[in-house]
ROSEKOL-965890 format. One record per residue: residue number from 1; x, y, z of N, C-alpha, C in turn. Coordinates in Angstrom, 1 decimal. Layout:
N
> NUM	X	Y	Z	X	Y	Z	X	Y	Z
...
end
This chain:
287
> 1	107.1	103.0	-2.9	108.2	102.2	-3.3	109.5	103.0	-3.2
> 2	109.4	104.3	-3.3	110.7	105.1	-3.1	111.3	104.9	-1.7
> 3	110.4	104.8	-0.7	110.9	104.5	0.6	111.7	103.2	0.7
> 4	111.1	102.1	0.1	111.8	100.8	0.1	113.1	100.9	-0.7
> 5	113.1	101.6	-1.8	114.3	101.7	-2.6	115.4	102.4	-1.8
> 6	115.1	103.5	-1.0	116.1	104.1	-0.2	116.6	103.2	0.9
> 7	115.7	102.5	1.5	116.1	101.5	2.6	117.1	100.5	2.0
> 8	116.8	100.0	0.8	117.7	99.0	0.3	119.1	99.4	0.0
> 9	119.3	100.7	0.0	120.7	101.3	-0.3	121.5	101.4	1.0
> 10	120.8	101.2	2.2	121.6	101.3	3.4	122.5	100.1	3.6
> 11	123.7	100.4	4.2	124.6	99.3	4.5	124.1	98.5	5.6
> 12	124.5	97.2	5.8	124.0	96.3	6.8	124.0	96.9	8.2
> 13	125.1	97.5	8.7	125.1	98.0	10.1	124.0	99.0	10.3
> 14	123.8	99.9	9.3	122.7	100.9	9.5	121.3	100.2	9.4
> 15	121.2	99.2	8.6	120.0	98.5	8.5	119.6	97.8	9.8
> 16	120.6	97.2	10.5	120.3	96.5	11.7	120.0	97.5	12.9
> 17	120.7	98.6	12.8	120.3	99.7	13.8	118.9	100.1	13.6
> 18	118.4	100.2	12.4	117.1	100.6	12.1	116.1	99.5	12.6
> 19	116.6	98.2	12.4	115.8	97.1	12.8	115.5	97.1	14.3
> 20	116.5	97.5	15.1	116.3	97.6	16.5	115.1	98.6	16.8
> 21	115.1	99.7	16.1	114.0	100.7	16.3	112.7	100.1	15.9
> 22	112.8	99.3	14.8	111.6	98.6	14.3	111.0	97.7	15.3
> 23	111.9	96.9	16.0	111.5	96.0	17.1	110.7	96.8	18.2
> 24	111.3	97.9	18.6	110.7	98.7	19.7	109.3	99.2	19.2
> 25	109.2	99.6	17.9	107.9	100.1	17.4	106.9	98.9	17.3
> 26	107.3	97.8	16.9	106.4	96.6	16.7	105.9	96.1	18.0
> 27	106.8	95.9	18.9	106.5	95.2	20.2	105.9	96.2	21.2
> 28	106.6	97.3	21.5	106.2	98.2	22.6	105.3	99.3	22.2
> 29	105.3	99.8	20.9	104.5	100.9	20.6	103.2	100.5	19.9
> 30	103.3	99.8	18.8	102.1	99.4	18.1	101.5	98.1	18.6
> 31	102.3	97.3	19.1	101.8	96.0	19.6	101.3	95.1	18.4
> 32	102.0	95.2	17.3	101.5	94.5	16.1	101.2	93.0	16.3
> 33	100.0	92.7	16.2	99.5	91.3	16.3	100.0	90.6	17.6
> 34	100.2	91.4	18.6	100.7	90.9	19.9	99.9	89.8	20.5
> 35	98.6	90.0	20.5	97.7	89.0	21.0	97.7	87.7	20.2
> 36	97.8	87.8	18.9	97.9	86.6	18.0	99.2	85.8	18.3
> 37	100.3	86.6	18.4	101.6	85.9	18.6	101.6	85.2	20.0
> 38	101.1	85.9	21.0	101.1	85.3	22.3	100.2	84.1	22.4
> 39	99.0	84.1	21.8	98.1	83.0	21.8	98.7	81.8	21.1
> 40	99.3	82.1	19.9	99.9	81.0	19.1	101.1	80.3	19.9
> 41	101.9	81.1	20.6	103.0	80.6	21.3	102.5	79.8	22.5
> 42	101.5	80.3	23.2	101.0	79.6	24.4	100.3	78.2	24.0
> 43	99.7	78.2	22.9	99.0	77.0	22.4	100.1	76.0	21.9
> 44	101.1	76.5	21.2	102.2	75.6	20.7	103.1	75.1	21.7
> 45	103.3	75.8	22.8	104.2	75.4	23.9	103.5	75.5	25.2
> 46	102.6	74.6	25.5	101.8	74.7	26.7	102.6	74.5	28.0
> 47	103.8	73.9	27.8	104.7	73.6	29.0	105.5	74.9	29.4
> 48	105.5	75.9	28.6	106.2	77.1	28.9	105.4	78.1	29.8
> 49	106.2	78.7	30.7	105.5	79.7	31.6	105.2	81.0	30.9
> 50	104.4	81.8	31.5	104.1	83.1	30.9	105.4	83.9	30.6
> 51	106.3	83.8	31.5	107.6	84.6	31.4	108.4	84.0	30.2
> 52	108.4	82.7	30.0	109.1	82.1	28.9	108.5	82.4	27.6
> 53	107.1	82.5	27.6	106.4	82.9	26.3	106.7	84.3	26.0
> 54	106.8	85.2	27.0	107.2	86.6	26.7	108.6	86.7	26.1
> 55	109.5	86.0	26.7	110.9	86.0	26.2	110.9	85.6	24.7
> 56	110.2	84.5	24.4	110.2	83.9	23.1	109.5	84.9	22.1
> 57	108.5	85.6	22.6	107.8	86.6	21.7	108.7	87.7	21.4
> 58	109.5	88.2	22.4	110.4	89.3	22.1	111.5	88.9	21.1
> 59	112.0	87.7	21.3	113.0	87.2	20.3	112.4	87.1	18.9
> 60	111.1	86.7	18.8	110.4	86.7	17.5	110.3	88.1	16.9
> 61	109.9	89.0	17.7	109.8	90.4	17.1	111.1	91.0	16.7
> 62	112.1	90.7	17.5	113.5	91.2	17.1	113.9	90.6	15.7
> 63	113.7	89.3	15.5	114.0	88.7	14.3	113.1	89.2	13.1
> 64	111.8	89.4	13.5	110.9	89.8	12.4	111.3	91.2	11.9
> 65	111.7	92.1	12.8	112.2	93.4	12.3	113.4	93.3	11.4
> 66	114.4	92.4	11.8	115.6	92.2	11.1	115.3	91.6	9.7
> 67	114.5	90.5	9.7	114.2	89.8	8.4	113.4	90.7	7.5
> 68	112.5	91.5	8.0	111.8	92.4	7.1	112.7	93.4	6.4
> 69	113.7	93.9	7.1	114.6	94.8	6.4	115.6	94.1	5.6
> 70	116.0	92.9	5.9	116.8	92.0	5.1	116.1	91.8	3.7
> 71	114.8	91.5	3.8	114.1	91.3	2.5	114.1	92.5	1.7
> 72	113.9	93.7	2.3	114.0	94.9	1.5	115.4	95.1	0.9
> 73	116.5	94.7	1.7	117.8	94.8	1.2	118.1	93.9	0.0
> 74	117.3	92.8	-0.1	117.5	91.8	-1.1	117.3	92.4	-2.5
> 75	116.7	93.6	-2.6	116.5	94.3	-3.9	117.9	94.6	-4.5
> 76	118.9	94.9	-3.6	120.2	95.4	-4.1	121.3	94.3	-3.9
> 77	121.0	93.2	-3.3	122.1	92.3	-3.1	122.5	91.5	-4.3
> 78	123.8	91.2	-4.4	124.3	90.4	-5.5	124.2	88.9	-5.2
> 79	124.4	88.1	-6.3	124.4	86.6	-6.0	125.6	86.3	-5.1
> 80	126.7	87.0	-5.3	127.9	86.7	-4.4	127.5	86.9	-2.9
> 81	126.7	88.0	-2.7	126.3	88.3	-1.3	125.4	87.2	-0.7
> 82	124.5	86.7	-1.6	123.6	85.7	-1.1	124.4	84.4	-0.8
> 83	125.4	84.1	-1.7	126.2	82.9	-1.4	127.0	83.0	-0.1
> 84	127.5	84.3	0.1	128.3	84.5	1.3	127.4	84.4	2.6
> 85	126.2	84.8	2.5	125.4	85.0	3.8	124.5	83.8	4.0
> 86	124.3	82.9	3.0	123.4	81.8	3.1	124.1	80.6	2.6
> 87	124.5	79.7	3.5	125.2	78.4	3.1	124.2	77.3	2.8
> 88	124.4	76.7	1.6	123.5	75.5	1.3	124.3	74.3	1.7
> 89	123.8	73.5	2.6	124.5	72.4	3.2	124.6	71.2	2.3
> 90	123.5	70.8	1.6	123.5	69.6	0.8	122.9	69.8	-0.6
> 91	123.5	70.7	-1.4	122.9	70.9	-2.7	122.9	69.6	-3.6
> 92	123.8	68.6	-3.2	123.8	67.3	-4.0	122.5	66.6	-3.9
> 93	121.7	66.9	-2.9	120.3	66.2	-2.9	119.4	66.8	-3.9
> 94	119.5	68.1	-4.2	118.8	68.7	-5.3	119.3	68.1	-6.7
> 95	120.6	68.0	-6.8	121.2	67.5	-8.0	120.7	66.0	-8.3
> 96	120.7	65.2	-7.2	120.3	63.8	-7.4	118.8	63.7	-7.7
> 97	118.0	64.5	-7.0	116.5	64.5	-7.2	116.1	65.0	-8.6
> 98	116.9	65.9	-9.2	116.6	66.5	-10.4	117.3	65.9	-11.6
> 99	118.0	64.7	-11.4	118.8	64.1	-12.4	119.8	65.0	-13.0
> 100	120.6	65.6	-12.0	121.6	66.5	-12.5	121.1	67.8	-13.0
> 101	120.0	68.4	-12.4	119.4	69.6	-12.8	118.8	69.5	-14.3
> 102	118.2	68.4	-14.5	117.6	68.2	-15.9	116.1	67.9	-15.8
> 103	115.6	67.5	-14.6	114.2	67.3	-14.4	113.7	68.1	-13.2
> 104	112.4	68.6	-13.3	111.9	69.5	-12.3	111.7	68.9	-10.9
> 105	111.8	69.8	-9.9	111.6	69.4	-8.5	110.8	70.4	-7.8
> 106	109.9	69.9	-6.9	109.1	70.8	-6.1	109.9	71.0	-4.7
> 107	110.1	72.2	-4.3	110.8	72.4	-3.0	109.8	73.1	-2.1
> 108	109.4	72.4	-1.0	108.5	73.0	0.0	109.3	73.5	1.1
> 109	108.8	74.6	1.7	109.5	75.2	2.8	108.4	75.9	3.7
> 110	108.9	76.6	4.7	108.0	77.4	5.7	108.6	78.8	5.9
> 111	107.8	79.6	6.5	108.3	81.0	6.8	109.2	81.0	8.1
> 112	110.4	80.5	7.8	111.4	80.4	8.9	112.7	80.9	8.4
> 113	113.5	81.5	9.4	114.8	82.1	8.9	114.5	83.3	8.0
> 114	115.2	83.3	6.9	114.9	84.3	5.8	114.5	83.5	4.6
> 115	113.3	83.3	4.4	112.8	82.5	3.3	113.0	83.1	1.9
> 116	113.1	84.5	1.9	113.4	85.2	0.6	114.8	85.1	0.2
> 117	115.8	85.3	1.2	117.2	85.1	0.9	117.5	83.7	0.4
> 118	116.8	82.7	1.1	117.0	81.3	0.8	116.7	81.0	-0.7
> 119	115.7	81.7	-1.3	115.3	81.5	-2.7	116.5	81.8	-3.6
> 120	117.1	83.0	-3.4	118.2	83.4	-4.3	119.5	82.7	-4.0
> 121	119.7	82.4	-2.7	120.9	81.7	-2.3	121.0	80.3	-2.9
> 122	119.9	79.6	-2.9	119.9	78.2	-3.5	120.1	78.3	-5.0
> 123	119.4	79.3	-5.6	119.6	79.5	-7.1	121.0	79.9	-7.4
> 124	121.7	80.7	-6.6	123.0	81.1	-6.9	124.0	80.0	-6.7
> 125	123.7	79.1	-5.7	124.6	78.0	-5.4	124.5	76.9	-6.5
> 126	123.2	76.7	-7.0	123.0	75.7	-8.0	123.2	76.2	-9.4
> 127	123.2	77.5	-9.6	123.4	78.1	-10.9	122.2	78.1	-11.8
> 128	121.0	77.9	-11.2	119.7	77.9	-11.9	118.7	78.8	-11.1
> 129	117.8	79.5	-11.8	116.8	80.2	-11.0	115.7	79.3	-10.4
> 130	115.1	79.8	-9.4	114.0	79.0	-8.7	112.7	79.9	-9.0
> 131	111.6	79.2	-9.3	110.3	79.9	-9.5	109.5	79.7	-8.3
> 132	109.2	80.8	-7.6	108.4	80.7	-6.3	106.9	80.8	-6.6
> 133	106.1	80.0	-6.0	104.7	80.1	-6.0	104.3	81.0	-4.8
> 134	103.5	82.1	-5.1	103.3	83.0	-4.0	101.8	83.4	-3.9
> 135	101.4	83.8	-2.7	100.1	84.3	-2.5	100.2	85.8	-2.4
> 136	99.5	86.5	-3.4	99.6	88.0	-3.4	99.2	88.6	-2.1
> 137	99.9	89.7	-1.7	99.7	90.4	-0.5	98.5	91.4	-0.7
> 138	97.9	91.8	0.3	96.8	92.7	0.2	97.3	94.1	-0.1
> 139	98.4	94.5	0.4	99.0	95.8	0.0	99.7	95.8	-1.3
> 140	99.2	96.7	-2.2	99.7	96.7	-3.6	101.2	97.1	-3.6
> 141	101.6	98.0	-2.7	103.0	98.4	-2.6	103.9	97.3	-2.1
> 142	103.5	96.6	-1.1	104.3	95.5	-0.6	104.3	94.4	-1.6
> 143	103.2	94.2	-2.3	103.2	93.1	-3.3	104.2	93.4	-4.4
> 144	104.2	94.7	-4.8	105.2	95.1	-5.9	106.6	94.9	-5.4
> 145	106.9	95.2	-4.1	108.2	95.0	-3.6	108.6	93.5	-3.7
> 146	107.7	92.7	-3.2	108.0	91.2	-3.2	108.2	90.7	-4.7
> 147	107.4	91.3	-5.6	107.6	90.9	-7.0	109.0	91.2	-7.5
> 148	109.5	92.4	-7.1	110.8	92.8	-7.5	111.9	91.9	-6.9
> 149	111.7	91.6	-5.6	112.7	90.8	-4.9	112.7	89.4	-5.5
> 150	111.5	88.8	-5.7	111.5	87.4	-6.1	111.8	87.2	-7.6
> 151	111.7	88.2	-8.4	111.9	88.0	-9.8	113.3	88.3	-10.3
> 152	114.2	88.4	-9.3	115.6	88.7	-9.7	116.3	87.4	-10.2
> 153	117.4	87.6	-10.9	118.3	86.5	-11.4	117.5	85.5	-12.2
> 154	116.5	85.9	-12.9	115.8	85.0	-13.8	114.7	84.2	-13.2
> 155	114.4	84.4	-11.9	113.3	83.7	-11.2	111.9	84.3	-11.8
> 156	110.9	83.4	-11.9	109.6	83.8	-12.4	108.5	83.5	-11.4
> 157	108.2	84.4	-10.6	107.1	84.2	-9.6	105.8	83.8	-10.2
> 158	105.1	82.8	-9.6	103.8	82.3	-10.1	102.7	82.6	-9.0
> 159	101.7	83.4	-9.3	100.6	83.6	-8.4	99.9	82.3	-8.1
> 160	99.6	82.1	-6.9	99.0	80.8	-6.4	97.8	80.4	-7.3
> 161	97.0	81.3	-7.6	95.7	81.0	-8.3	96.0	80.4	-9.7
> 162	97.2	80.8	-10.3	97.5	80.4	-11.7	98.6	79.3	-11.7
> 163	99.1	78.9	-10.5	100.3	78.1	-10.5	100.0	76.7	-11.1
> 164	99.0	76.0	-10.6	98.7	74.6	-11.1	98.6	74.6	-12.6
> 165	97.8	75.5	-13.2	97.6	75.5	-14.6	99.0	75.7	-15.4
> 166	99.8	76.7	-14.9	101.0	77.0	-15.5	102.0	75.8	-15.4
> 167	102.1	75.2	-14.2	103.0	74.1	-14.0	102.6	72.9	-14.9
> 168	101.3	72.6	-15.0	100.9	71.4	-15.8	101.1	71.7	-17.3
> 169	100.9	72.9	-17.7	101.1	73.3	-19.1	102.6	73.2	-19.5
> 170	103.5	73.5	-18.6	104.9	73.5	-18.9	105.6	72.4	-18.1
> 171	104.9	71.3	-17.9	105.5	70.2	-17.0	106.7	69.5	-17.6
> 172	106.9	69.6	-18.9	108.1	69.0	-19.6	109.3	69.9	-19.5
> 173	109.1	71.1	-19.1	110.3	72.0	-18.9	111.0	71.8	-17.6
> 174	112.3	72.0	-17.6	113.0	72.0	-16.3	112.8	73.2	-15.5
> 175	112.4	73.1	-14.2	112.3	74.2	-13.3	112.3	73.7	-11.9
> 176	112.8	74.5	-11.0	112.8	74.2	-9.5	111.7	75.1	-9.0
> 177	110.6	74.5	-8.5	109.5	75.2	-8.0	109.5	75.3	-6.5
> 178	109.3	76.5	-5.9	109.4	76.7	-4.5	108.0	77.1	-4.0
> 179	107.5	76.4	-3.0	106.2	76.7	-2.4	106.4	76.8	-0.9
> 180	106.0	78.0	-0.3	106.0	78.2	1.1	104.6	77.9	1.6
> 181	104.4	76.7	2.1	103.1	76.1	2.2	102.5	76.1	3.6
> 182	103.0	76.9	4.5	102.6	76.9	5.9	101.5	77.9	6.3
> 183	101.0	78.7	5.2	100.0	79.6	5.5	98.6	78.9	5.5
> 184	97.6	79.5	6.1	96.3	78.9	6.1	95.6	79.1	4.8
> 185	95.1	78.0	4.2	94.3	78.1	2.9	93.0	78.8	3.2
> 186	92.5	79.5	2.1	91.2	80.2	2.3	90.1	79.1	2.2
> 187	88.9	79.5	2.7	87.9	78.6	3.0	87.4	77.8	1.7
> 188	87.5	78.4	0.5	86.9	77.7	-0.6	88.0	76.7	-1.2
> 189	89.2	76.7	-0.7	90.2	75.8	-1.3	90.2	74.4	-0.6
> 190	90.4	73.4	-1.3	90.4	72.0	-0.8	91.6	71.9	0.2
> 191	91.3	71.4	1.4	92.3	71.4	2.4	92.4	70.0	3.1
> 192	93.6	69.9	3.8	93.8	68.7	4.6	94.0	69.1	6.0
> 193	93.2	68.5	6.9	93.2	68.9	8.3	94.0	67.8	9.1
> 194	94.8	68.4	10.0	95.7	67.5	10.8	96.1	68.3	12.0
> 195	96.7	67.6	13.0	97.3	68.2	14.2	98.6	68.9	13.8
> 196	98.7	70.1	14.2	99.9	70.9	14.0	100.2	71.8	15.2
> 197	101.3	71.6	15.9	101.7	72.4	17.0	100.5	72.4	18.1
> 198	100.0	71.2	18.4	99.0	71.0	19.4	97.6	71.5	19.1
> 199	97.4	71.9	17.8	96.1	72.4	17.4	95.8	71.8	16.0
> 200	94.5	71.7	15.7	94.1	71.2	14.4	94.2	72.4	13.4
> 201	94.8	72.1	12.3	95.0	73.1	11.2	94.8	72.6	9.9
> 202	94.4	73.5	8.9	94.2	73.1	7.5	95.4	73.4	6.7
> 203	95.7	72.6	5.8	96.9	72.8	4.9	96.5	72.7	3.4
> 204	97.2	73.4	2.6	97.0	73.4	1.2	97.3	71.9	0.7
> 205	96.5	71.5	-0.4	96.8	70.3	-1.0	97.4	70.5	-2.4
> 206	97.7	71.8	-2.7	98.3	72.1	-4.0	99.5	71.4	-4.4
> 207	100.5	71.4	-3.5	101.8	70.7	-3.8	101.6	69.2	-4.1
> 208	100.8	68.6	-3.2	100.5	67.2	-3.4	99.8	66.9	-4.7
> 209	98.9	67.8	-5.1	98.1	67.6	-6.4	99.1	67.7	-7.5
> 210	100.0	68.7	-7.5	100.9	68.9	-8.6	101.9	67.8	-8.7
> 211	102.4	67.3	-7.5	103.4	66.2	-7.5	102.7	64.9	-8.0
> 212	101.5	64.7	-7.7	100.8	63.5	-8.2	100.5	63.5	-9.7
> 213	100.2	64.8	-10.2	99.9	64.9	-11.6	101.1	64.9	-12.5
> 214	102.3	65.3	-11.9	103.5	65.5	-12.8	104.5	64.4	-12.5
> 215	104.5	63.8	-11.3	105.5	62.9	-10.9	106.8	63.5	-10.4
> 216	106.8	64.9	-10.2	108.0	65.6	-9.7	108.4	65.1	-8.3
> 217	109.6	64.9	-8.1	110.1	64.6	-6.7	109.9	65.9	-5.9
> 218	109.8	65.7	-4.6	109.5	66.8	-3.6	110.6	66.8	-2.5
> 219	111.1	68.0	-2.2	112.1	68.2	-1.2	111.5	69.2	-0.2
> 220	112.0	69.1	1.1	111.7	70.0	2.1	113.0	70.8	2.4
> 221	112.9	72.1	2.4	114.0	73.0	2.6	113.8	73.7	4.0
> 222	114.8	73.5	4.9	114.7	74.2	6.2	115.8	75.3	6.2
> 223	115.4	76.5	6.6	116.4	77.6	6.7	116.7	77.9	8.1
> 224	117.9	77.5	8.5	118.4	77.8	9.9	119.0	79.2	10.0
> 225	118.7	79.9	11.1	119.3	81.2	11.3	120.6	80.9	12.2
> 226	121.8	81.2	11.7	123.0	81.0	12.4	123.3	82.2	13.3
> 227	123.2	83.4	12.8	123.3	84.6	13.6	122.7	85.7	12.7
> 228	122.7	86.9	13.2	122.1	88.0	12.5	122.7	88.2	11.1
> 229	121.9	88.0	10.1	122.3	88.2	8.7	123.0	87.0	8.1
> 230	123.0	85.9	8.8	123.6	84.7	8.2	122.8	83.4	8.4
> 231	122.6	82.6	7.4	121.7	81.5	7.4	122.3	80.3	6.8
> 232	121.7	79.1	6.9	122.1	77.9	6.2	120.8	77.2	5.8
> 233	120.9	76.5	4.7	119.7	75.8	4.1	120.0	74.3	4.1
> 234	119.1	73.5	4.6	119.3	72.0	4.5	118.1	71.4	3.9
> 235	118.3	70.5	2.9	117.2	69.8	2.2	117.0	68.4	2.8
> 236	115.7	68.0	2.8	115.2	66.7	3.2	114.3	66.2	2.1
> 237	114.3	64.9	2.0	113.4	64.3	1.0	112.0	64.1	1.6
> 238	111.0	64.2	0.7	109.6	63.9	1.1	109.0	62.9	0.2
> 239	108.1	62.0	0.7	107.5	61.0	-0.2	106.5	61.7	-1.2
> 240	106.5	61.2	-2.4	105.6	61.8	-3.4	104.9	60.8	-4.3
> 241	104.8	59.5	-3.8	104.2	58.5	-4.7	102.7	58.7	-4.6
> 242	102.0	58.8	-5.8	100.6	59.1	-5.9	99.8	57.8	-5.6
> 243	99.9	57.3	-4.4	99.2	56.0	-4.0	98.0	56.4	-3.2
> 244	96.8	56.2	-3.8	95.5	56.6	-3.1	95.3	55.9	-1.7
> 245	95.9	54.7	-1.6	95.7	54.0	-0.3	96.5	54.7	0.8
> 246	97.5	55.5	0.5	98.3	56.2	1.5	97.7	57.5	1.9
> 247	96.6	57.9	1.3	96.0	59.2	1.7	96.9	60.3	1.4
> 248	97.0	61.3	2.2	97.8	62.5	2.0	99.1	62.4	2.6
> 249	99.9	61.4	2.2	101.2	61.1	2.8	102.1	62.2	2.7
> 250	102.2	62.8	1.5	103.2	63.9	1.3	102.8	65.1	2.2
> 251	101.6	65.5	2.2	101.2	66.7	3.0	101.5	66.4	4.5
> 252	101.1	65.2	4.9	101.4	64.9	6.3	102.9	64.9	6.7
> 253	103.7	64.4	5.8	105.1	64.4	6.0	105.6	65.8	6.0
> 254	105.1	66.7	5.2	105.5	68.1	5.2	105.1	68.7	6.5
> 255	103.9	68.5	7.0	103.5	69.0	8.3	104.4	68.6	9.4
> 256	104.8	67.3	9.4	105.7	66.8	10.5	107.0	67.4	10.4
> 257	107.6	67.6	9.2	108.9	68.2	9.1	108.8	69.7	9.5
> 258	107.7	70.4	9.1	107.6	71.8	9.4	107.5	72.0	11.0
> 259	106.8	71.1	11.6	106.7	71.2	13.1	108.1	70.9	13.8
> 260	108.8	69.9	13.3	110.2	69.7	13.8	111.1	70.9	13.6
> 261	111.0	71.5	12.4	111.8	72.7	12.1	111.5	73.8	13.1
> 262	110.2	74.0	13.3	109.8	75.1	14.2	110.2	74.9	15.6
> 263	110.0	73.7	16.1	110.4	73.4	17.5	111.9	73.5	17.7
> 264	112.7	73.3	16.7	114.2	73.4	16.8	114.6	74.8	16.8
> 265	113.8	75.7	16.3	114.2	77.1	16.2	112.9	78.0	16.3
> 266	112.2	78.0	17.4	110.9	78.6	17.4	110.9	80.1	17.2
> 267	111.9	80.8	17.6	111.8	82.3	17.5	111.9	82.8	16.0
> 268	112.3	81.9	15.1	112.5	82.4	13.7	111.3	82.0	12.8
> 269	110.2	81.5	13.3	109.1	81.2	12.5	108.1	82.4	12.6
> 270	107.2	82.5	11.6	106.3	83.7	11.5	105.1	83.5	12.4
> 271	105.2	83.7	13.7	104.1	83.5	14.6	103.0	84.5	14.5
> 272	103.2	85.6	13.7	102.2	86.6	13.6	101.1	86.2	12.6
> 273	101.4	85.1	11.8	100.3	84.6	10.9	99.2	84.1	11.7
> 274	97.9	84.4	11.3	96.8	83.8	11.9	96.5	82.4	11.4
> 275	97.4	81.5	11.8	97.5	80.2	11.2	96.3	79.3	11.6
> 276	95.8	79.5	12.8	94.7	78.7	13.3	93.4	79.4	13.3
> 277	93.1	80.3	12.4	91.9	81.1	12.4	90.7	80.3	11.9
> 278	90.9	79.3	11.2	89.8	78.4	10.7	89.6	77.2	11.6
> 279	88.3	76.8	11.7	88.0	75.6	12.4	87.3	74.6	11.5
> 280	87.6	73.3	11.7	87.0	72.3	10.8	85.5	72.3	10.9
> 281	84.9	72.6	12.1	83.4	72.6	12.2	82.8	73.7	11.4
> 282	83.5	74.7	11.0	82.9	75.8	10.2	83.3	75.6	8.7
> 283	84.0	74.5	8.4	84.6	74.3	7.1	83.9	73.2	6.3
> 284	84.4	72.9	5.2	83.9	71.8	4.4	84.1	70.5	5.1
> 285	83.4	69.4	4.7	83.6	68.1	5.4	85.1	67.6	5.1
> 286	85.6	66.8	6.0	86.9	66.3	5.9	87.1	65.6	4.5
> 287	88.2	65.8	3.9	88.5	65.2	2.6	88.8	63.7	2.8
end
């Protein structure tokens, strides 16, 4: 943790110079998940040539190095810095959905842009903390860093395994819940299978389950990367009526919005995730 704390003290110009070295190390030296990234890009964009896929992969690794260090820097950033570097385009949609910040809202998003900066920037703009639902990392050190970053300014991170119980127990309390739901669920979790970026993929049903049980409105938040170190967040509404005849309408709408967001800005999504590692034929029967 001492290493991360020292990194967070660096000014932004030094941080981005270090990020360039990180890109060289990730792409050219270690080849971090290079085969996974390339396969994901080729499957998602079958019309792109090998050269175009390589260019896109390099852009992804450059942004990955920058975003990683930006997240470390978030340990020391003030709310004023988050407001300066991340513009929230339509906060009025959150106000309207939450009855003027009096009733809870579920905010779904993806690993695009800088999803960690987005958390605190939205909270700073709205004047209320956001509680993120997170999947613990395998590395204890990295997990501790993320806990420190996410719990700033009054936010209360909720481990995924305990989130549903906590939310239902405190459902009458006002809170803005953030769920980054584009990771692949583990095999024992109930999943929804659908087409995503030209391949079949499983998605969590947790957000849909919580929305149906609580009646909370659901929004989708897209984080656009404007340039290095600057972003903007845009909210979109999602259907959340618990109508059994409509099937998994909310989850399907989330998947479609996620795909549109990725295709509009492919280099800033987390392509190193093993998103399509599961196959339906090896999984539980379709829900």
